[in-house]
C-alpha positions in Angstrom: -0.9 -24.7 17.6 0.2 -22.8 20.4 0.7 -19.0 18.3 -3.1 -19.7 17.9 -3.9 -20.0 21.7 -1.3 -16.6 22.6 -3.2 -14.1 20.0 -6.8 -15.0 21.1 -4.8 -14.6 24.9 -4.1 -11.4 23.4 -7.2 -10.4 21.9 -9.0 -11.1 25.5 -7.1 -9.4 26.9 -7.2 -6.5 25.4 -11.0 -6.7 25.4 -10.6 -6.4 28.9 -8.5 -3.7 29.3 -11.0 -1.8 26.8 -14.1 -2.8 28.6 -12.6 -2.3 31.9 -11.3 1.5 30.5 -14.6 1.4 29.7 -16.2 0.6 33.0 -13.4 3.3 34.5 -14.8 6.4 31.7 -17.8 6.0 32.8 -17.1 5.9 35.9 -15.7 9.5 36.2 -17.8 11.3 34.7 -20.2 10.8 37.1 -24.2 11.3 36.2 -25.1 12.9 32.9 -28.4 13.7 32.1 -29.4 14.7 28.9 -31.8 17.6 28.8 -34.3 19.4 25.9 -32.5 22.6 25.4 -34.4 24.6 26.9 -33.9 22.7 30.7 -30.5 23.3 29.6 -30.7 27.7 29.9 -33.2 26.9 32.7 -30.3 25.3 34.6 -27.9 27.8 33.9 -30.5 31.2 35.6 -30.9 29.4 38.5 -26.3 29.9 38.7 -24.2 32.5 39.5 -21.4 32.5 36.4 -22.5 29.5 35.4 -19.8 27.2 33.7 -20.9 25.6 30.1 -18.2 23.6 28.0 -19.3 23.6 25.0 -18.4 22.0 21.7 -20.4 21.4 17.8 -20.9 18.2 15.5 -21.6 17.2 12.6 -21.6 17.0 8.6 -24.6 17.2 7.1 -25.7 20.3 9.7 -23.8 21.7 12.8 -25.3 20.6 16.2 -24.5 22.6 19.2 -23.6 21.0 22.2 -23.2 21.7 25.3 -22.2 20.4 29.6 -22.8 22.1 32.6 -22.6 21.1 36.5 -24.9 21.8 38.8 -25.4 20.4 41.7 -23.2 17.9 41.7 -24.7 16.5 38.3 -23.8 16.8 34.7 -26.5 18.1 32.7 -25.7 17.5 28.6 -27.6 19.4 25.6 -27.6 19.5 21.9 -29.2 22.0 19.5 -29.5 22.6 16.2 -29.3 26.4 17.0 -26.6 28.4 19.2 -28.4 28.6 22.4 -28.6 32.4 23.6 -26.5 31.7 27.1 -27.1 33.9 29.9 -24.6 37.1 29.5 -22.4 36.3 32.5 -21.8 32.7 30.7 -18.1 31.1 31.0 -18.3 30.0 28.4 -15.0 27.1 27.5 -15.4 26.0 23.1 -13.7 22.2 23.3 -13.0 20.6 20.0 -15.4 17.6 21.4 -17.6 15.9 24.0 -18.1 12.4 24.6 -20.8 11.7 27.7 -20.9 7.4 27.7 -24.1 5.8 26.6 
């Protein structure tokens, strides 16, 4: 009986730790706004030398993911085609971009 109780306590502790980690990740990420690709490009045009994080994802078709910061907010867009970014964009290629959902 003690053994079952210990496993249950361990599972509960693990679940609590996972929930705390998710909550911390959401707090650390701040506010992220999902926008359409055309709106993302408009935001980039408002900036001098914008910084963009870029990744690709997908199995059967490729999705192009973009993330930038503007006036304290994060903006995220996904497109089925690569976006034509402004020439002065600093681009960082990431393996993945994880956005809390």
